[in-house]
N, CA, C and O of each residue as an XYZ file, in Angstrom:
760
protein
N      15.379      5.977     32.321
C      14.008      5.810     32.787
C      13.096      5.512     31.590
O      13.126      6.233     30.592
N      12.305      4.474     31.687
C      11.434      4.103     30.574
C      10.248      5.051     30.475
O       9.823      5.675     31.447
N       9.742      5.126     29.262
C       8.660      6.059     28.981
C       7.517      5.328     28.271
O       7.736      4.345     27.563
N       6.306      5.823     28.473
C       5.138      5.302     27.756
C       4.827      6.308     26.663
O       4.470      7.455     26.933
N       4.971      5.853     25.413
C       4.836      6.731     24.248
C       3.616      6.291     23.443
O       3.404      5.098     23.226
N       2.825      7.255     23.006
C       1.633      6.947     22.228
C       1.772      7.363     20.780
O       2.529      8.273     20.443
N       1.024      6.678     19.930
C       0.950      7.049     18.517
C      -0.509      6.973     18.082
O      -1.186      5.971     18.311
N      -0.984      8.049     17.450
C      -2.359      8.118     16.950
C      -2.331      8.557     15.498
O      -1.501      9.373     15.097
N      -3.263      7.995     14.705
C      -3.337      8.381     13.293
C      -4.764      8.258     12.808
O      -5.480      7.317     13.148
N      -5.164      9.234     12.001
C      -6.398      9.138     11.222
C      -6.016      9.309      9.762
O      -4.968      9.872      9.445
N      -6.884      8.813      8.866
C      -6.537      8.766      7.444
C      -6.680     10.092      6.718
O      -5.971     10.335      5.741
N      -7.572     10.948      7.168
C      -7.780     12.187      6.423
C      -7.889     13.377      7.353
O      -8.143     13.240      8.550
N      -7.692     14.540      6.777
C      -7.680     15.788      7.535
C      -9.022     16.035      8.215
O      -9.058     16.631      9.292
N     -10.129     15.593      7.615
C     -11.455     15.819      8.175
C     -11.772     14.978      9.398
O     -12.735     15.269     10.107
N     -10.985     13.942      9.664
C     -11.239     13.067     10.808
C     -10.585     13.637     12.072
O      -9.639     14.422     12.006
N     -11.115     13.222     13.210
C     -10.616     13.724     14.483
C      -9.752     12.687     15.194
O     -10.030     11.488     15.165
N      -8.711     13.179     15.823
C      -7.812     12.328     16.615
C      -8.248     12.242     18.079
O      -7.642     11.510     18.862
N      -9.291     12.982     18.453
C      -9.667     13.136     19.862
C      -9.879     11.813     20.600
O      -9.372     11.644     21.709
N     -10.616     10.878     20.009
C     -10.905      9.611     20.685
C      -9.612      8.856     20.972
O      -9.405      8.355     22.077
N      -8.743      8.780     19.958
C      -7.472      8.072     20.152
C      -6.603      8.775     21.202
O      -5.999      8.126     22.056
N      -6.549     10.090     21.127
C      -5.722     10.843     22.085
C      -6.223     10.649     23.511
O      -5.419     10.545     24.438
N      -7.542     10.600     23.700
C      -8.095     10.348     25.034
C      -7.660      8.975     25.549
O      -7.294      8.837     26.716
N      -7.698      7.959     24.677
C      -7.290      6.613     25.074
C      -5.803      6.574     25.436
O      -5.408      5.923     26.403
N      -4.987      7.277     24.652
C      -3.553      7.286     24.910
C      -3.237      8.006     26.221
O      -2.393      7.555     26.995
N      -3.911      9.115     26.464
C      -3.710      9.825     27.735
C      -4.170      8.959     28.902
O      -3.530      8.937     29.954
N      -5.290      8.241     28.716
C      -5.792      7.343     29.760
C      -4.845      6.181     30.021
O      -4.845      5.613     31.113
N      -4.039      5.826     29.026
C      -3.069      4.728     29.187
C      -1.774      5.207     29.826
O      -0.855      4.417     30.039
N      -1.698      6.505     30.136
C      -0.524      7.034     30.826
C       0.606      7.485     29.923
O       1.749      7.570     30.373
N       0.323      7.773     28.674
C       1.369      8.218     27.744
C       1.912      9.581     28.159
O       1.151     10.518     28.402
N       3.229      9.678     28.236
C       3.874     10.946     28.581
C       4.276     11.723     27.335
O       4.560     12.919     27.407
N       4.300     11.053     26.213
C       4.628     11.681     24.929
C       3.741     11.027     23.876
O       3.598      9.805     23.861
N       3.142     11.834     22.991
C       2.247     11.305     21.967
C       2.629     11.883     20.606
O       2.803     13.092     20.454
N       2.754     11.009     19.640
C       2.973     11.392     18.252
C       1.652     11.172     17.525
O       1.010     10.137     17.706
N       1.244     12.135     16.706
C      -0.022     11.972     15.984
C       0.079     12.591     14.603
O       0.846     13.526     14.374
N      -0.718     12.047     13.682
C      -0.726     12.583     12.324
C      -2.022     12.239     11.615
O      -2.742     11.311     11.985
N      -2.289     13.019     10.589
C      -3.461     12.805      9.736
C      -2.943     12.484      8.347
O      -2.724     13.370      7.521
N      -2.751     11.185      8.112
C      -2.198     10.704      6.840
C      -2.742      9.323      6.546
O      -3.151      8.593      7.448
N      -2.739      8.979      5.274
C      -3.108      7.626      4.872
C      -2.111      6.660      5.491
O      -0.936      6.987      5.657
N      -2.588      5.469      5.831
C      -1.725      4.511      6.505
C      -1.165      3.424      5.631
O      -0.697      2.407      6.144
N      -1.197      3.603      4.314
C      -0.794      2.507      3.422
C       0.638      2.047      3.665
O       0.893      0.844      3.722
N       1.567      2.970      3.808
C       2.961      2.568      4.023
C       3.551      3.340      5.192
O       3.431      4.563      5.270
N       4.183      2.617      6.090
C       4.759      3.226      7.286
C       5.838      4.242      6.930
O       6.026      5.228      7.644
N       6.552      4.005      5.821
C       7.641      4.905      5.437
C       7.141      6.311      5.099
O       7.903      7.274      5.185
N       5.873      6.438      4.717
C       5.319      7.733      4.309
C       4.638      8.474      5.454
O       3.885      9.419      5.222
N       4.898      8.051      6.679
C       4.286      8.716      7.835
C       5.392      9.250      8.752
O       5.943      8.506      9.564
N       5.709     10.532      8.620
C       6.842     11.093      9.374
C       6.691     11.017     10.890
O       7.683     10.818     11.591
N       5.484     11.170     11.410
C       5.315     11.112     12.867
C       5.542      9.696     13.392
O       6.117      9.520     14.465
N       5.097      8.693     12.647
C       5.370      7.314     13.049
C       6.869      7.051     13.024
O       7.408      6.430     13.940
N       7.533      7.517     11.993
C       8.985      7.318     11.902
C       9.701      8.013     13.056
O      10.632      7.458     13.641
N       9.262      9.236     13.383
C       9.868      9.961     14.513
C       9.624      9.205     15.819
O      10.518      9.108     16.659
N       8.424      8.673     15.987
C       8.080      7.909     17.182
C       8.964      6.673     17.304
O       9.528      6.404     18.364
N       9.078      5.929     16.214
C       9.884      4.703     16.241
C      11.357      5.007     16.508
O      12.053      4.237     17.169
N      11.815      6.133     15.985
C      13.208      6.519     16.206
C      13.435      6.927     17.664
O      14.495      6.654     18.227
N      12.449      7.577     18.272
C      12.568      8.052     19.652
C      12.602      6.905     20.668
O      13.321      6.985     21.664
N      11.844      5.861     20.429
C      11.695      4.785     21.407
C      13.030      4.151     21.782
O      13.898      3.930     20.937
N      13.168      3.862     23.093
C      14.396      3.269     23.625
C      14.077      1.999     24.390
O      12.918      1.716     24.691
N      15.109      1.240     24.700
C      14.981      0.000     25.453
C      14.210      0.249     26.744
O      14.537      1.150     27.516
N      13.171     -0.572     26.966
C      12.361     -0.445     28.181
C      11.107      0.395     27.989
O      10.206      0.350     28.826
N      11.029      1.163     26.903
C       9.845      1.982     26.643
C       8.683      1.096     26.215
O       8.862     -0.062     25.838
N       7.488      1.674     26.284
C       6.283      1.004     25.804
C       5.604      1.916     24.790
O       5.382      3.097     25.056
N       5.275      1.360     23.625
C       4.518      2.092     22.609
C       3.058      1.701     22.757
O       2.720      0.518     22.777
N       2.189      2.711     22.860
C       0.755      2.469     23.032
C       0.016      3.008     21.814
O       0.230      4.143     21.388
N      -0.856      2.169     21.265
C      -1.739      2.584     20.163
C      -3.140      2.092     20.504
O      -3.306      1.186     21.321
N      -4.153      2.697     19.871
C      -5.523      2.274     20.182
C      -5.883      0.981     19.460
O      -6.515      0.102     20.046
N      -5.481      0.855     18.176
C      -5.760     -0.350     17.380
C      -4.571     -0.605     16.464
O      -3.847      0.324     16.106
N      -4.370     -1.864     16.086
C      -3.243     -2.222     15.222
C      -3.291     -1.485     13.883
O      -2.247     -1.111     13.349
N      -4.489     -1.273     13.335
C      -4.575     -0.629     12.025
C      -4.217      0.849     12.057
O      -4.080      1.462     10.999
N      -4.063      1.432     13.221
C      -3.595      2.816     13.328
C      -2.097      2.892     13.050
O      -1.592      3.921     12.600
N      -1.392      1.796     13.322
C       0.051      1.777     13.135
C       0.448      1.129     11.809
O       1.380      1.591     11.151
N      -0.246      0.070     11.413
C       0.141     -0.665     10.207
C      -1.100     -1.098      9.448
O      -2.067     -1.569     10.045
N      -1.072     -0.938      8.114
C      -2.203     -1.320      7.275
C      -1.961     -2.630      6.547
O      -2.860     -3.160      5.894
N      -0.741     -3.155      6.661
C      -0.447     -4.436      6.029
C       0.327     -5.303      7.010
O       0.974     -4.805      7.931
N       0.249     -6.584      6.795
C       0.972     -7.521      7.651
C       2.473     -7.293      7.526
O       3.214     -7.419      8.501
N       2.910     -6.957      6.320
C       4.332     -6.706      6.102
C       4.803     -5.518      6.947
O       5.830     -5.603      7.620
N       4.053     -4.412      6.912
C       4.396     -3.253      7.736
C       4.386     -3.622      9.214
O       5.290     -3.252      9.964
N       3.355     -4.354      9.622
C       3.234     -4.745     11.021
C       4.426     -5.596     11.446
O       4.980     -5.404     12.528
N       4.812     -6.524     10.600
C       5.950     -7.395     10.924
C       7.244     -6.590     11.033
O       8.048     -6.823     11.935
N       7.445     -5.642     10.111
C       8.655     -4.807     10.158
C       8.705     -3.982     11.436
O       9.741     -3.898     12.095
N       7.571     -3.373     11.777
C       7.524     -2.531     12.978
C       7.714     -3.393     14.224
O       8.443     -3.012     15.140
N       7.061     -4.550     14.260
C       7.197     -5.448     15.411
C       8.646     -5.886     15.597
O       9.148     -5.943     16.720
N       9.313     -6.195     14.482
C      10.716     -6.605     14.549
C      11.591     -5.467     15.090
O      12.475     -5.689     15.918
N      11.330     -4.250     14.607
C      12.086     -3.086     15.087
C      11.872     -2.880     16.583
O      12.824     -2.668     17.334
N      10.606     -2.945     17.009
C      10.308     -2.764     18.438
C      10.993     -3.839     19.269
O      11.538     -3.553     20.335
N      10.965     -5.057     18.789
C      11.599     -6.168     19.501
C      13.102     -5.940     19.642
O      13.671     -6.129     20.717
N      13.745     -5.528     18.530
C      15.197     -5.275     18.566
C      15.550     -4.156     19.541
O      16.585     -4.202     20.206
N      14.678     -3.152     19.616
C      14.939     -2.021     20.510
C      14.569     -2.317     21.954
O      14.888     -1.534     22.849
N      13.895     -3.448     22.191
C      13.466     -3.774     23.554
C      12.262     -2.966     23.981
O      12.124     -2.627     25.156
N      11.381     -2.650     23.028
C      10.202     -1.832     23.295
C       8.965     -2.729     23.277
O       8.776     -3.526     22.358
N       8.127     -2.588     24.306
C       6.873     -3.341     24.364
C       5.805     -2.569     23.591
O       5.861     -1.343     23.489
N       4.829     -3.306     23.047
C       3.709     -2.698     22.325
C       2.436     -3.022     23.077
O       2.173     -4.175     23.418
N       1.644     -1.981     23.333
C       0.349     -2.157     23.981
C      -0.728     -1.606     23.056
O      -0.643     -0.463     22.607
N      -1.743     -2.423     22.772
C      -2.851     -2.014     21.916
C      -4.096     -2.003     22.792
O      -4.584     -3.057     23.200
N      -4.609     -0.807     23.079
C      -5.673     -0.665     24.077
C      -6.973     -1.354     23.673
O      -7.557     -2.067     24.489
N      -7.443     -1.166     22.442
C      -8.744     -1.710     22.032
C      -8.714     -3.218     21.805
O      -9.761     -3.864     21.845
N      -7.546     -3.784     21.570
C      -7.448     -5.201     21.273
C      -6.767     -5.984     22.393
O      -6.428     -7.156     22.224
N      -6.571     -5.339     23.519
C      -6.012     -5.973     24.717
C      -4.737     -6.761     24.425
O      -4.588     -7.906     24.854
N      -3.824     -6.134     23.693
C      -2.535     -6.763     23.388
C      -1.456     -6.014     24.157
O      -1.430     -4.784     24.182
N      -0.566     -6.779     24.785
C       0.574     -6.188     25.470
C       1.746     -7.135     25.263
O       1.818     -8.190     25.894
N       2.668     -6.755     24.375
C       3.800     -7.646     24.077
C       4.827     -7.672     25.201
O       5.869     -8.319     25.088
N       4.530     -6.974     26.272
C       5.386     -7.050     27.454
C       5.131     -8.323     28.246
O       5.867     -8.631     29.183
N       4.091     -9.064     27.874
C       3.775    -10.330     28.548
C       3.860    -11.473     27.534
O       3.693    -11.244     26.336
N       4.117    -12.700     27.998
C       4.155    -13.835     27.074
C       2.821    -14.028     26.335
O       2.804    -14.339     25.144
N       1.720    -13.842     27.045
C       0.406    -13.984     26.427
C       0.204    -12.940     25.334
O      -0.341    -13.239     24.271
N       0.643    -11.726     25.602
C       0.507    -10.628     24.635
C       1.327    -10.886     23.374
O       0.875    -10.612     22.262
N       2.551    -11.421     23.560
C       3.369    -11.753     22.385
C       2.699    -12.837     21.547
O       2.710    -12.778     20.317
N       2.109    -13.840     22.229
C       1.399    -14.899     21.517
C       0.212    -14.314     20.750
O       0.030    -14.618     19.571
N      -0.583    -13.493     21.396
C      -1.757    -12.907     20.759
C      -1.350    -12.048     19.557
O      -1.999    -12.080     18.511
N      -0.282    -11.291     19.721
C       0.218    -10.443     18.629
C       0.631    -11.308     17.440
O       0.321    -10.979     16.295
N       1.325    -12.403     17.705
C       1.749    -13.319     16.635
C       0.543    -13.949     15.948
O       0.522    -14.072     14.724
N      -0.451    -14.347     16.720
C      -1.660    -14.952     16.151
C      -2.425    -13.955     15.283
O      -2.883    -14.298     14.193
N      -2.562    -12.725     15.767
C      -3.257    -11.712     14.971
C      -2.539    -11.466     13.651
O      -3.174    -11.315     12.607
N      -1.215    -11.427     13.704
C      -0.434    -11.247     12.479
C      -0.652    -12.402     11.513
O      -0.785    -12.192     10.308
N      -0.688    -13.632     12.047
C      -0.905    -14.814     11.202
C      -2.303    -14.793     10.588
O      -2.464    -15.088      9.404
N      -3.319    -14.445     11.389
C      -4.689    -14.363     10.864
C      -4.808    -13.264      9.810
O      -5.509    -13.432      8.812
N      -4.137    -12.159     10.028
C      -4.178    -11.070      9.052
C      -3.548    -11.506      7.740
O      -4.068    -11.200      6.668
N      -2.435    -12.217      7.818
C      -1.784    -12.712      6.609
C      -2.685    -13.701      5.879
O      -2.789    -13.663      4.653
N      -3.338    -14.590      6.635
C      -4.266    -15.547      6.045
C      -5.409    -14.816      5.334
O      -5.784    -15.177      4.219
N      -5.950    -13.804      5.976
C      -7.035    -13.009      5.377
C      -6.570    -12.343      4.085
O      -7.304    -12.333      3.097
N      -5.362    -11.788      4.082
C      -4.821    -11.167      2.870
C      -4.649    -12.188      1.752
O      -4.948    -11.900      0.593
N      -4.167    -13.380      2.097
C      -3.993    -14.436      1.092
C      -5.332    -14.845      0.491
O      -5.444    -15.003     -0.725
N      -6.345    -15.018      1.330
C      -7.692    -15.383      0.858
C      -8.244    -14.286     -0.046
O      -8.822    -14.577     -1.094
N      -8.072    -13.040      0.349
C      -8.548    -11.902     -0.459
C      -7.862    -11.902     -1.826
O      -8.513    -11.668     -2.844
N      -6.568    -12.160     -1.855
C      -5.830    -12.191     -3.125
C      -6.322    -13.327     -4.017
O      -6.435    -13.159     -5.231
N      -6.617    -14.490     -3.418
C      -7.153    -15.613     -4.195
C      -8.515    -15.273     -4.792
O      -8.776    -15.559     -5.960
N      -9.387    -14.658     -3.980
C     -10.713    -14.275     -4.480
C     -10.597    -13.259     -5.609
O     -11.336    -13.321     -6.591
N      -9.674    -12.337     -5.460
C      -9.471    -11.331     -6.507
C      -8.983    -11.990     -7.794
O      -9.466    -11.662     -8.878
N      -8.035    -12.909     -7.686
C      -7.526    -13.611     -8.869
C      -8.634    -14.425     -9.534
O      -8.723    -14.463    -10.761
N      -9.487    -15.084     -8.726
C     -10.620    -15.836     -9.278
C     -11.580    -14.906    -10.020
O     -12.054    -15.233    -11.108
N     -11.858    -13.762     -9.432
C     -12.753    -12.789    -10.064
C     -12.203    -12.280    -11.386
O     -12.949    -12.119    -12.353
N     -10.911    -12.029    -11.430
C     -10.274    -11.562    -12.668
C     -10.341    -12.655    -13.736
O     -10.634    -12.376    -14.898
N     -10.069    -13.895    -13.337
C     -10.122    -15.008    -14.294
C     -11.529    -15.167    -14.870
O     -11.682    -15.370    -16.074
N     -12.557    -15.076    -14.023
C     -13.939    -15.197    -14.495
C     -14.291    -14.052    -15.433
O     -14.948    -14.258    -16.453
N     -13.858    -12.854    -15.090
C     -14.145    -11.697    -15.945
C     -13.487    -11.859    -17.307
O     -14.084    -11.527    -18.331
N     -12.256    -12.370    -17.322
C     -11.563    -12.595    -18.598
C     -12.292    -13.638    -19.435
O     -12.379    -13.504    -20.656
N     -12.825    -14.690    -18.779
C     -13.597    -15.708    -19.495
C     -14.841    -15.103    -20.146
O     -15.273    -15.544    -21.211
N     -15.405    -14.096    -19.496
C     -16.596    -13.431    -20.021
C     -16.247    -12.366    -21.063
O     -17.126    -11.709    -21.620
N     -14.947    -12.210    -21.312
C     -14.530    -11.262    -22.342
C     -14.265     -9.850    -21.861
O     -14.119     -8.940    -22.677
N     -14.200     -9.648    -20.556
C     -13.903     -8.319    -20.032
C     -12.442     -7.998    -20.318
O     -11.551     -8.791    -20.016
N     -12.209     -6.838    -20.899
C     -10.844     -6.415    -21.219
C     -10.288     -5.600    -20.057
O     -10.956     -4.704    -19.540
N      -9.077     -5.914    -19.658
C      -8.415     -5.172    -18.587
C      -7.343     -4.281    -19.191
O      -6.863     -4.529    -20.297
N      -6.984     -3.267    -18.471
C      -5.924     -2.379    -18.930
C      -6.466     -1.223    -19.752
O      -7.673     -1.029    -19.893
N      -5.546     -0.487    -20.273
C      -5.876      0.695    -21.045
C      -6.440      0.322    -22.407
O      -6.059     -0.694    -22.989
N      -7.342      1.141    -22.909
C      -7.916      0.921    -24.225
C      -6.825      1.118    -25.277
O      -5.978      2.002    -25.150
N      -6.855      0.288    -26.312
C      -5.866      0.395    -27.377
C      -6.001      1.742    -28.078
O      -7.106      2.235    -28.303
N      -4.877      2.313    -28.410
C      -4.863      3.616    -29.066
C      -5.257      3.516    -30.539
O      -5.803      4.464    -31.103
N      -4.983      2.381    -31.153
C      -5.237      2.210    -32.588
C      -5.964      0.899    -32.857
O      -5.753     -0.101    -32.170
N      -6.819      0.923    -33.863
C      -7.476     -0.311    -34.304
C      -6.513     -1.077    -35.205
O      -5.484     -0.549    -35.627
N      -6.860     -2.321    -35.492
C      -6.035     -3.127    -36.396
C      -5.946     -2.462    -37.772
O      -4.898     -2.481    -38.417
N      -7.060     -1.878    -38.207
C      -7.081     -1.212    -39.520
C      -6.139      0.002    -39.532
O      -5.430      0.237    -40.510
N      -6.141      0.757    -38.445
C      -5.247      1.917    -38.370
C      -3.783      1.476    -38.363
O      -2.933      2.110    -38.989
N      -3.500      0.398    -37.659
C      -2.125     -0.119    -37.628
C      -1.663     -0.511    -39.030
O      -0.546     -0.199    -39.443
N      -2.537     -1.192    -39.743
C      -2.205     -1.592    -41.119
C      -2.009     -0.362    -42.000
O      -1.100     -0.329    -42.829
N      -2.852      0.639    -41.825
C      -2.744      1.881    -42.612
C      -1.415      2.589    -42.321
O      -0.801      3.144    -43.231
N      -0.974      2.573    -41.077
C       0.319      3.179    -40.709
C       1.449      2.476    -41.453
O       2.333      3.135    -42.000
N       1.428      1.148    -41.479
C       2.467      0.384    -42.181
C       2.489      0.732    -43.673
O       3.557      0.923    -44.255
N       1.313      0.813    -44.280
C       1.226      1.122    -45.716
C       1.747      2.527    -45.997
O       2.519      2.730    -46.934
N       1.325      3.501    -45.182
C       1.775      4.885    -45.398
C       3.284      5.012    -45.219
O       3.930      5.795    -45.916
N       3.837      4.260    -44.304
C       5.288      4.308    -44.052
C       6.055      3.661    -45.214
O       7.034      4.221    -45.707
N       5.606      2.487    -45.639
C       6.330      1.748    -46.681
C       6.128      2.348    -48.077
O       7.088      2.569    -48.816
N       4.887      2.603    -48.417
C       4.591      2.989    -49.798
C       4.680      4.495    -50.038
O       5.096      4.933    -51.111
N       4.290      5.279    -49.045
C       4.265      6.731    -49.272
C       5.357      7.457    -48.497
O       5.454      8.683    -48.547
N       6.178      6.693    -47.781
C       7.364      7.216    -47.083
C       7.035      8.322    -46.068
O       7.789      9.284    -45.929
N       5.901      8.178    -45.359
C       5.573      9.126    -44.292
C       6.623      8.980    -43.191
O       7.112      7.878    -42.940
N       6.966     10.076    -42.541
C       7.885     10.003    -41.400
C       7.101      9.530    -40.174
O       5.872      9.585    -40.151
N       7.826      9.066    -39.165
C       7.187      8.609    -37.937
C       6.430      9.765    -37.286
O       5.323      9.577    -36.782
N       7.018     10.946    -37.294
C       6.363     12.122    -36.713
C       5.071     12.461    -37.470
O       4.065     12.816    -36.855
N       5.103     12.353    -38.791
C       3.896     12.619    -39.580
C       2.799     11.604    -39.250
O       1.631     11.966    -39.108
N       3.181     10.347    -39.130
C       2.204      9.311    -38.800
C       1.614      9.529    -37.405
O       0.410      9.376    -37.201
N       2.466      9.885    -36.459
C       1.995     10.147    -35.094
C       0.988     11.293    -35.093
O      -0.049     11.219    -34.433
N       1.298     12.341    -35.829
C       0.380     13.482    -35.905
C      -0.918     13.126    -36.607
O      -1.999     13.525    -36.174
N      -0.810     12.398    -37.659
C      -2.002     12.040    -38.449
C      -2.967     11.151    -37.664
O      -4.184     11.297    -37.785
N      -2.425     10.226    -36.853
C      -3.273      9.305    -36.102
C      -3.450      9.715    -34.634
O      -4.047      8.993    -33.835
N      -2.920     10.878    -34.310
C      -3.066     11.448    -32.961
C      -2.581     10.484    -31.864
O      -3.270     10.249    -30.871
N      -1.382      9.938    -32.073
C      -0.757      9.052    -31.089
C       0.688      9.503    -30.890
O       1.192     10.348    -31.630
N       1.337      8.941    -29.903
C       2.733      9.264    -29.657
C       3.659      8.564    -30.641
O       3.288      7.580    -31.280
N       4.848      9.085    -30.744
C       5.852      8.515    -31.650
C       6.174      7.069    -31.258
O       6.367      6.215    -32.123
N       6.231      6.801    -29.952
C       6.538      5.445    -29.483
C       5.475      4.450    -29.960
O       5.791      3.306    -30.284
N       4.223      4.889    -30.001
C       3.149      4.007    -30.475
C       3.361      3.654    -31.944
O       3.170      2.506    -32.344
N       3.753      4.635    -32.739
C       4.007      4.383    -34.161
C       5.168      3.406    -34.318
O       5.092      2.483    -35.129
N       6.229      3.596    -33.560
C       7.369      2.675    -33.636
C       6.950      1.247    -33.259
O       7.369      0.287    -33.906
N       6.122      1.106    -32.209
C       5.654     -0.235    -31.820
C       4.869     -0.884    -32.955
O       5.040     -2.071    -33.233
N       4.013     -0.108    -33.608
C       3.222     -0.637    -34.726
C       4.147     -1.094    -35.848
O       3.943     -2.161    -36.428
N       5.149     -0.301    -36.151
C       6.045     -0.623    -37.267
C       6.953     -1.824    -36.945
O       7.388     -2.526    -37.858
N       7.235     -2.058    -35.685
C       8.130     -3.155    -35.306
C       7.420     -4.500    -35.209
O       8.067     -5.545    -35.279
N       6.100     -4.488    -35.049
C       5.381     -5.741    -34.885
C       4.771     -6.209    -36.193
O       4.346     -5.399    -37.017
N       4.731     -7.536    -36.380
C       4.064     -8.065    -37.577
C       2.587     -7.739    -37.547
O       2.012     -7.573    -36.471
N       1.981     -7.647    -38.674
C       0.578     -7.220    -38.798
C      -0.384     -8.101    -37.996
O      -1.344     -7.585    -37.422
N      -0.152     -9.411    -37.941
C      -1.129    -10.286    -37.300
C      -1.092    -10.225    -35.774
O      -2.020    -10.719    -35.134
N      -0.041     -9.629    -35.152
C       0.046     -9.605    -33.693
C      -0.587     -8.376    -33.085
O      -0.689     -8.287    -31.861
N      -1.010     -7.437    -33.883
C      -1.549     -6.198    -33.317
C      -3.048     -6.208    -33.311
O      -3.670     -5.242    -32.868
């Protein structure tokens, strides 16, 4: 016998699941999985994993919005593929999607394509912003632990005064690996 199963999620403990749970109960869900966790990766949500494992051929998974189940197109595609293989329909109440119908499958595919397009555009804008910032001289990454002068001083102390790597690390308040990197690189590259 097929079952209507619901899944609800909010991102933080302070948020309420009540609105989603009301929608799922109104959709006729006989079993509901819910959790209060970040939605970045489906693998890190135990209730979603339990829900997906429980679903059987002929069942319907009901969610209020697509972003409650998946935060990335990749996650959405993986979950959709799993549901398809299991013979499980997906119904999204707020977005009027029902993959149990041909129209619903088309709409689901289109939403996935638009989401991927949006992600690609966002990545391009981010790359453009980074390139412009670099042109303006903005430095990215961690601040260098040593100045060029300190690097040169480390080389001199090591060669001429025979300081140990541990002594140099202590004197310049850096890790041993940093001292080794300084000693391995030519003076002009640091």
